[in-house]
C-alpha positions as CSV (number, residue, x, y, z in Angstrom):
1,M,-16.4,-9.3,-18.0
2,S,-13.3,-9.0,-20.0
3,K,-9.8,-10.5,-18.8
4,V,-7.3,-8.1,-17.8
5,E,-4.0,-8.5,-16.5
6,S,-1.9,-6.2,-15.8
7,N,0.7,-3.8,-13.5
8,V,-1.3,-0.9,-14.4
9,E,-5.1,-0.4,-12.9
10,S,-7.2,1.3,-15.1
11,A,-9.6,2.1,-12.9
12,G,-8.8,5.8,-11.4
13,S,-5.4,5.3,-13.4
14,R,-4.2,3.5,-10.6
15,R,-0.1,2.5,-11.5
16,Y,0.6,-0.7,-9.0
17,S,4.7,-1.8,-9.4
18,N,4.4,-4.8,-6.5
19,V,1.2,-6.3,-7.4
20,L,-0.7,-7.8,-10.6
21,L,-4.3,-7.4,-10.8
22,D,-6.8,-10.1,-12.4
23,R,-10.5,-10.3,-13.6
24,E,-12.0,-13.5,-14.9
25,G,-15.9,-13.5,-14.4
26,Q,-16.5,-12.8,-11.2
27,I,-13.2,-13.7,-9.6
28,G,-10.3,-10.8,-9.1
29,T,-7.4,-12.2,-8.7
30,I,-4.3,-10.2,-6.9
31,R,-0.5,-11.5,-7.2
32,L,2.4,-10.4,-5.2
33,N,5.3,-9.5,-7.5
34,R,8.6,-8.9,-5.9
35,P,10.6,-11.3,-7.6
36,Q,13.7,-9.8,-6.7
37,A,12.9,-9.7,-3.0
38,L,10.7,-12.9,-2.6
39,N,7.7,-11.2,-2.4
40,A,8.7,-9.5,0.5
41,L,5.7,-7.4,2.6
42,S,7.3,-3.9,2.0
43,S,5.3,-0.8,2.9
44,E,4.7,-0.3,-0.5
45,L,3.5,-3.7,-1.3
46,M,1.6,-3.3,1.5
47,T,-0.3,-0.3,0.4
48,E,-0.9,-1.3,-2.8
49,L,-2.0,-4.6,-2.0
50,L,-5.0,-3.0,0.3
51,D,-5.4,-0.2,-2.4
52,A,-6.4,-3.1,-4.6
53,L,-8.3,-4.9,-2.1
54,K,-10.3,-2.1,-1.5
55,M,-10.7,-1.3,-5.3
56,L,-12.2,-5.0,-5.9
57,E,-14.5,-4.7,-3.0
58,S,-16.2,-1.9,-4.4
59,E,-16.6,-3.8,-7.8
60,E,-20.3,-5.0,-7.4
61,A,-19.2,-8.0,-10.2
62,I,-16.6,-9.2,-8.3
63,R,-17.6,-11.9,-5.7
64,C,-14.2,-13.5,-4.7
65,I,-10.9,-12.6,-4.2
66,I,-7.8,-14.8,-4.3
67,I,-4.2,-13.5,-2.8
68,T,-1.4,-15.5,-4.7
69,G,2.4,-15.1,-5.7
70,S,4.8,-17.0,-7.8
71,E,5.7,-20.8,-8.3
72,K,8.6,-20.7,-5.7
73,V,7.1,-18.1,-3.6
74,F,3.8,-17.0,-1.6
75,S,5.7,-14.3,0.2
76,A,9.4,-14.7,2.2
77,G,8.0,-12.3,5.1
78,A,8.4,-9.0,6.1
79,D,11.1,-6.6,4.0
80,I,13.9,-7.0,6.3
81,K,16.0,-4.4,4.5
82,E,13.5,-1.6,5.5
83,L,12.9,-2.9,8.4
84,A,16.7,-3.0,9.7
85,E,16.5,0.8,9.0
86,Q,13.6,1.4,11.0
87,N,13.7,2.4,15.3
88,S,10.5,1.9,17.1
89,V,9.0,5.3,16.1
90,E,9.8,5.3,12.3
91,A,7.5,1.7,12.8
92,L,4.8,3.0,14.4
93,R,4.7,6.0,11.9
94,A,5.0,3.6,8.6
95,A,2.1,1.8,10.2
96,N,2.6,-1.4,8.2
97,L,1.3,-3.8,10.3
98,E,-1.8,-1.6,10.5
99,R,-2.8,-2.5,7.1
100,F,-2.9,-6.4,7.9
101,D,-6.0,-5.3,10.2
102,A,-7.4,-3.1,7.7
103,I,-7.4,-6.3,5.2
104,Q,-9.3,-8.2,7.8
105,K,-12.0,-5.7,7.0
106,I,-12.6,-6.7,3.2
107,S,-16.2,-8.1,3.8
108,K,-15.5,-10.2,0.6
109,P,-14.5,-13.5,0.8
110,I,-10.4,-13.7,0.1
111,I,-8.3,-17.1,-0.7
112,A,-4.8,-17.5,-0.3
113,A,-3.3,-19.9,-2.9
114,I,0.3,-20.4,-1.7
115,S,3.3,-22.0,-3.2
116,G,6.8,-22.0,-2.2
117,F,7.9,-20.1,1.0
118,C,5.4,-18.8,3.0
119,F,7.4,-17.3,5.6
120,G,6.8,-14.5,8.5
121,G,4.6,-12.0,7.2
122,G,3.6,-13.7,4.7
123,L,2.2,-16.8,6.7
124,E,0.1,-13.8,8.9
125,L,-1.2,-12.3,5.7
126,A,-2.7,-15.9,4.5
127,M,-4.2,-16.1,8.1
128,I,-5.8,-13.2,7.5
129,C,-7.5,-14.4,4.2
130,D,-10.6,-16.7,4.7
131,I,-9.5,-20.0,2.9
132,I,-6.1,-21.0,2.3
133,V,-5.2,-23.4,-0.6
134,A,-1.4,-25.0,-0.4
135,S,0.5,-26.4,-3.2
136,E,2.4,-29.2,-2.0
137,S,5.7,-27.7,-2.6
138,A,4.7,-25.0,0.0
139,K,6.7,-24.5,3.0
140,L,5.2,-22.1,6.5
141,G,6.9,-20.7,9.1
142,Q,7.1,-17.7,11.3
143,P,11.0,-17.6,11.4
144,E,11.2,-14.1,13.0
145,I,12.9,-15.6,16.2
146,N,15.7,-16.3,14.3
147,I,16.8,-12.6,13.3
148,G,16.1,-11.1,17.3
149,V,12.1,-10.5,16.7
150,M,8.9,-12.1,16.7
151,P,5.7,-12.1,14.4
152,G,4.0,-9.1,14.5
153,A,1.1,-8.9,12.5
154,G,-0.9,-11.7,14.4
155,G,1.2,-14.1,14.0
156,T,0.8,-15.2,17.9
157,Q,-2.7,-14.7,17.8
158,R,-4.2,-16.3,14.5
159,L,-1.6,-19.4,14.6
160,T,-2.5,-19.9,18.9
161,R,-6.0,-20.0,18.0
162,I,-5.9,-22.1,14.6
163,I,-3.5,-24.9,15.5
164,G,-3.5,-24.6,19.6
165,K,-0.9,-23.3,22.3
166,Y,1.7,-25.9,22.0
167,R,2.0,-26.7,18.2
168,A,2.6,-22.4,17.9
169,M,5.1,-22.2,20.6
170,E,7.1,-24.8,18.7
171,M,6.5,-23.1,15.6
172,I,7.5,-19.5,17.1
173,L,9.8,-19.9,19.5
174,T,11.9,-22.3,17.0
175,G,11.4,-21.1,13.8
176,R,10.7,-24.2,12.7
177,Q,9.2,-24.5,8.9
178,I,6.7,-27.5,8.1
179,S,5.1,-28.8,5.1
180,S,1.8,-27.9,3.5
181,K,0.9,-31.8,4.1
182,E,1.7,-31.0,7.8
183,A,0.1,-27.4,7.8
184,H,-2.8,-29.3,6.5
185,E,-3.1,-31.6,9.8
186,L,-2.9,-29.2,11.7
187,G,-5.7,-27.4,10.4
188,L,-3.6,-24.0,8.9
189,V,-4.8,-24.8,5.4
190,S,-8.1,-26.0,4.1
191,R,-6.5,-28.6,1.2
192,V,-3.2,-29.4,-0.8
193,V,-2.9,-29.7,-4.4
194,P,-0.4,-30.7,-6.8
195,D,1.6,-27.3,-8.3
196,E,0.5,-27.1,-11.6
197,S,-3.3,-27.4,-10.0
198,L,-2.7,-24.7,-7.4
199,L,-4.1,-21.5,-8.8
200,S,-6.8,-23.7,-10.8
201,E,-8.4,-25.0,-7.5
202,A,-8.2,-21.8,-6.3
203,K,-10.9,-20.3,-8.8
204,K,-12.9,-23.3,-8.6
205,I,-13.2,-22.4,-5.4
206,A,-13.5,-19.0,-5.7
207,N,-16.5,-19.4,-8.3
208,E,-18.8,-21.7,-6.2
209,I,-18.4,-19.4,-3.7
210,A,-19.4,-16.3,-6.4
211,S,-22.4,-18.5,-7.5
212,K,-23.7,-18.1,-3.8
213,S,-25.7,-15.2,-2.5
214,P,-23.4,-12.3,-2.5
215,L,-25.3,-11.3,0.6
216,A,-25.4,-14.4,3.2
217,I,-21.9,-15.0,1.8
218,K,-20.5,-11.9,3.5
219,I,-22.9,-12.5,6.7
220,A,-21.6,-15.8,7.0
221,K,-18.1,-14.4,6.9
222,E,-19.2,-12.0,9.0
223,C,-20.5,-14.6,11.6
224,V,-17.5,-17.2,11.3
225,L,-14.4,-14.1,12.3
226,K,-16.9,-13.3,15.4
227,S,-16.2,-16.7,16.5
228,Y,-13.1,-15.7,17.4
229,E,-13.5,-12.2,19.2
230,T,-16.6,-13.1,21.7
231,S,-17.9,-15.8,23.9
232,L,-20.2,-18.7,22.4
233,S,-23.2,-17.1,24.0
234,E,-22.7,-13.7,22.4
235,G,-21.6,-15.6,19.1
236,L,-24.8,-17.8,18.6
237,Q,-27.1,-14.1,19.4
238,F,-25.2,-12.9,16.7
239,E,-25.5,-15.6,14.2
240,R,-29.4,-15.6,15.4
241,R,-30.0,-12.3,14.6
242,N,-28.2,-12.1,11.2
243,F,-29.9,-15.6,10.2
244,Y,-33.3,-13.7,10.7
245,L,-32.1,-10.7,9.1
246,L,-31.4,-12.4,5.7
247,L,-35.3,-14.4,6.3
248,S,-35.8,-11.0,4.3
249,S,-33.6,-11.0,1.7
250,E,-34.4,-11.1,-2.1
251,D,-31.7,-13.6,-2.1
252,K,-33.5,-16.2,0.0
253,K,-36.4,-15.7,-1.8
254,E,-34.9,-16.3,-4.9
255,G,-32.8,-19.3,-3.6
256,M,-36.0,-21.2,-2.1
257,R,-38.4,-20.5,-4.8
258,A,-35.1,-21.8,-7.1
259,F,-34.9,-24.8,-4.8
260,L,-39.0,-25.7,-4.6
261,E,-38.7,-25.5,-8.5
262,K,-35.3,-27.5,-9.2
263,R,-33.9,-25.0,-10.6
264,K,-30.3,-23.0,-10.5
265,P,-30.6,-19.5,-8.1
266,T,-29.7,-16.1,-9.5
267,F,-29.0,-14.6,-6.7
268,K,-28.4,-10.3,-6.5
269,G,-27.0,-9.4,-3.5
270,Q,-30.3,-8.2,-2.5
């Protein structure tokens, strides 16, 4: 597939103002594009991001997705100007936080490639993704407490599950920023790479994932996410059923045949 990079999406004549789409082979990249507002996650941006993700989800040729920002900022968080004007009822009607839940329902693997500031809703967006690759210059934090609120898009829940109660309490209650190195040590990011290698490293991982069985990748992702929501015994049952399910797939037959024949498999997601 030819490479396309534009803020005008041809499929369905969608026109985006806050995100850029890039398709390269089996990889779809979405770049947050509100530089004048440090990629603040306004309702409009989140609407466009979710729409772009659903579009890539529907395209059979795309097997992995990357979400990234600029070199200086992934996202500084929520759009404070927008939030400052909202009361509780208006925020409920806008349903911006619910879009984070919708993003987690995307079945294709999503890699967050973060550089520079990754704060508040930006960190919550990254934590929804399946893998986080961070540049050496990345700074991460949940600073909502500094403006009289708290994380509302999963920060108190996902961050706690990832790094533990006491470290999450410190970050959330003080608003302290951490470096990508410390984030890696805490298990919050998958790997840290030089700034200039961020996107190429994310694409390297994405291409490796894209070379596997799309069906097995989808179900494996479901099983890992299930582990956060169920007991160990329920999770094991869910995993076992899905393992048995994959034994009847064409990709399983192709993968094992290729292994025995000492060649690379050709997976079709069937």
